C-alpha positions in Angstrom: 3.5 6.9 8.3 6.5 5.7 10.2 5.2 2.3 11.3 4.7 -0.6 9.0 1.2 -1.0 7.6 -0.7 -3.5 5.7 -2.4 -2.8 2.4 -5.9 -4.3 2.2 -7.4 -4.9 -1.2 -11.2 -5.0 -1.0 -13.9 -5.2 -3.6 -16.6 -7.3 -5.2 -16.0 -10.8 -6.6 -14.0 -10.6 -9.8 -12.6 -7.2 -9.1 -9.1 -8.6 -9.4 -8.0 -8.6 -5.7 -6.3 -12.0 -6.0 -4.7 -11.1 -9.3 -3.4 -7.7 -8.2 -2.2 -8.6 -4.7 0.9 -10.7 -5.6 1.9 -8.3 -8.3 1.4 -5.2 -6.1 3.3 -6.9 -3.3 6.2 -7.7 -5.6 6.3 -4.0 -6.7 6.3 -2.8 -3.1 8.8 -5.4 -1.9 6.2 -6.9 0.5 4.7 -10.3 1.2 1.1 -11.0 0.3 -1.7 -13.2 1.4 -5.2 -14.1 0.3 -7.7 -14.5 3.1 -9.8 -17.1 1.2 -6.7 -19.2 0.5 -5.7 -19.3 4.2 -9.3 -20.2 5.2 -9.4 -23.0 2.7 -6.0 -24.3 3.8 -7.0 -24.4 7.5 -10.5 -25.8 6.9 -9.3 -28.3 4.3 -12.3 -27.3 2.2 -12.9 -24.9 -0.6 -14.9 -21.7 0.2 -17.8 -23.2 -1.7 -17.6 -26.4 0.4 -17.5 -24.4 3.6 -20.6 -22.6 2.6 -22.3 -25.9 1.6 -21.3 -27.9 4.7 -21.2 -25.3 7.5 -23.0 -22.3 6.1 -22.0 -18.7 5.5 -21.9 -17.8 9.2 -19.1 -20.3 9.9 -17.2 -19.1 6.8 -17.4 -15.5 8.1 -16.1 -16.6 11.5 -13.1 -18.3 9.9 -12.5 -15.3 7.7 -12.6 -13.0 10.7 -10.1 -15.1 12.6 -7.7 -15.2 9.7 -8.0 -11.4 9.1 -7.3 -10.8 12.7 -4.1 -12.8 12.6 -2.9 -11.3 9.3 -3.5 -7.8 10.5 -1.2 -8.3 13.5 1.9 -9.0 11.3 2.5 -6.1 8.9 3.6 -5.2 6.4 1.7 -7.4 4.0 -0.6 -7.0 1.0 -3.9 -8.7 1.8 -6.5 -9.9 -0.7 -9.7 -9.6 1.3 -12.9 -11.6 0.5 -15.8 -9.5 -0.9 -18.0 -9.9 2.2 -15.4 -9.3 4.9 -15.5 -5.5 4.8 -19.3 -5.7 5.7 -18.4 -6.7 9.2 -17.7 -3.7 11.4 -15.0 -5.4 13.4 -13.2 -6.4 10.3 -13.4 -2.9 8.9 -12.2 -1.4 12.1 -9.2 -3.9 12.2 -8.2 -3.1 8.6 -8.5 0.7 9.0 -6.5 0.7 12.2 -3.7 -1.5 10.8 -3.3 -0.4 7.2 -4.5 1.3 4.1 -7.8 0.0 2.5 -7.9 0.1 -1.3 -11.2 -0.5 -3.1 -10.9 -2.2 -6.4 -14.2 -1.1 -8.0 -16.1 -2.9 -10.7 -19.6 -2.4 -11.9 -22.2 -5.2 -12.0 -21.8 -5.9 -15.7 -18.0 -6.0 -15.4 -18.3 -8.3 -12.4 -20.6 -10.6 -14.3 -18.4 -10.7 -17.3 -15.4 -11.7 -15.1 -17.1 -14.3 -13.0 -20.1 -15.4 -15.1 -21.3 -18.7 -13.8 -18.2 -19.6 -11.8 -19.4 -22.4 -9.6 -16.8 -21.6 -6.9 -18.7 -18.4 -5.9 -21.1 -19.7 -3.2 -23.3 -16.6 -3.2 -24.0 -17.1 -6.9 -24.1 -20.9 -7.0 -26.9 -22.6 -9.0 -28.2 -19.3 -10.4 -29.2 -18.8 -14.1 -27.8 -15.9 -16.0 -30.6 -13.5 -15.2 -30.7 -14.5 -11.5 -26.9 -14.2 -11.3 -26.9 -10.7 -12.8 -29.7 -9.7 -10.4 -27.9 -11.1 -7.4 -24.6 -9.3 -8.4 -26.5 -6.0 -8.6 -28.2 -6.6 -5.3 -25.0 -7.4 -3.5 -23.1 -4.5 -5.1 -25.9 -2.1 -4.0 -25.5 -3.3 -0.5 -21.7 -3.4 -0.4 -20.7 -0.4 -2.5 -21.5 2.2 0.2 -19.2 0.3 2.6 -16.5 -0.2 0.1 -16.5 3.5 -0.8 -15.2 4.3 2.7 -11.8 2.9 1.7 -8.8 5.2 1.8 -8.2 4.7 -1.9 -10.6 3.8 -4.7 -9.5 2.5 -8.0 -11.9 1.9 -10.9 -11.1 -1.4 -12.6 -13.7 -1.8 -15.3 -11.9 -3.1 -18.4 -8.6 -2.4 -16.8 -5.6 -4.7 -17.0 -3.9 -5.7 -13.7 -0.7 -3.7 -14.5 -2.7 -0.5 -15.0 -4.6 -1.2 -11.7 -1.3 -1.6 -9.9 0.1 1.6 -11.4 -3.1 3.5 -10.2 -2.7 2.0 -6.7 1.0 2.8 -6.4 0.3 6.4 -7.6 -2.3 6.8 -5.0 -0.2 5.5 -2.0 1.3 8.0 0.4 4.9 8.9 -0.5 6.3 7.8 2.8 5.0 4.3 2.1 6.8 4.1 -1.2 10.3 4.6 0.1 11.2 1.0 -0.9 9.6 1.0 -4.3 12.0 1.1 -7.2 11.4 1.3 -10.9 8.2 1.7 -12.7 5.2 -0.6 -13.1 5.2 -2.0 -16.6 
């Protein structure tokens, strides 16, 4: 792998993508970005507000634009929104410009991490039982796509540093040339 590549962190809400990305980037001496953060900055609205005011379709369009731009400027660690990999064009772009890493959590772990977080538009205004059911439904739909990632890391009850260690251990040796020291 002689050319520079991006590292895309994918997974469900609460999988730890936004937590792991900056720490992994530091470990690999790379920059990092969070797609949702860039979308929010450009739109001057939170993800939840974009969903409320403009709808999910508009959010997905913005997300796709940002992912396209980010993919063209490697190497960077990218925290990708949970729904972005469901778009074939997004998946193709990620797979052709980097390594896709699936941070996997089960439905109960996802619920315990995000609970009734009002900033999650797809789970907004749901009671506990409805929220759990929606998480299971979304994971059933997304998991088969997520599993196509180059690397899968199970994250249930796992601290971020252990996740980073698992990711680094799974990366191709030629990508790790600039990595020094151990992940503590």
